[in-house]
Structure formats: structure tokens, C-alpha cells
N, C-alpha and C positions, 0 to 999 in steps of 0.2 A: 448693567455691566455686561461686557463682551468677554468670553473667555478666548484669549488669543494663543495661549500655549499650555502645555502640560504643567501641572503643579500638584503638590500635595501637602497635607497639614497633618499633625497628630502623631500618636505612637500606637504600637500594638499591646501596651501594658493594660491589665486589667482596669475597668472603669474609664477606658479612653477609646479613641477610635482613630482610624486612618482615613482620610478623604482624598481621594485621587480626582482629578478633574482634567479634562482635554477637550479641545474644540470638536464640535460635531455639528451636523445639520439639524438636528432635533435635540430636544432635551429628554435625555433618559437618565433613570436613577436605579442602581443596582445595589442592593443591600445583602451583605452578608453579616450575620450576627449570631452570637451566641445565645440570644434571647429573642431570635425573630419570631417563633411561634406565639410568644407571649405579647411582646412588644413591637413587632415588625410593622405595623400599620400606624404606631405612633412615631416611630422612628421616621417613616416616609413622611408623614404629616409634618412633622418638624422640619425635615430638609426642605420641603416643597415650601413652607412658609418663610423659610429664611431665603430661599432662592427668589421668591416673590419679592421679598422686602429689598433684596439687592437688584431687582430687575434683570434677572438671568433668564434669558428665553431660550437659549440652545447650549448644547453641551453635553458630554458624557460624565455622569457623577457615580463614582465607585466608592462604595462606604465598606469599611471592614470594621465591625463594630465589637467592642469588648464589654458591653454593659455601661457605656457612656451615659451620663444624666444629661438633661436638656442644655444646660448652660455648656456642656463641652461640645455637644452637637453642633449648638449655634457657632460657638468660637472656632471649631475646626472647620466648619463648611465656609463661614465668612473669611478666615484666614486663607484656605485654598483658593477661593474665588479671588480674593484680592490678589494674590501671587499670580494666578493665572491671567489676571487681566492687566498686570504690569503696573499696578497703582501702589 
């Protein structure tokens, strides 16, 4: 899937996250989280896995996490990518 425009998904409430995506030459992932020290590597793994599943090879992904669980991470990333790809 190709990221064609800026898009976002999610909220800033507790146990949720905001995902911002925009077109870029390379794939970059930036994570800001209240639990980054404990779970930052797991959040990154989950996002990378979802991007691979969606066949996203380039774009800037920014995440502002407030303790989202795996299913919320998947849903927010997938929704933001779908909106950015205009599908």
C-alpha cells in the first residue's frame, strides 16, 4: 500500500494512541509513549509487523501512545494507512 497523503487515526485518551502518517522517501517510525522504557521495543515490533502485513515500504509514521494494547495498535495503524492510501 502506498501512502499518498497525510492522515491520522486514534485519540489521546488513556489506553489509546494517535497515529500520524505522511508520504516520505524512506520508512521511518517515531514513537512517543508513556510506557516507552518498558514497552517501546514491543510497540515498534507491532507497528513494523502491521506495516509489513499492509506492504507499506515508505512513509513517515509518528505514534503518540498512551498505553494502547496490541489490538488498538493494529487498528489505529491500519486505519491511518488506509486513509493515507485513499482506500
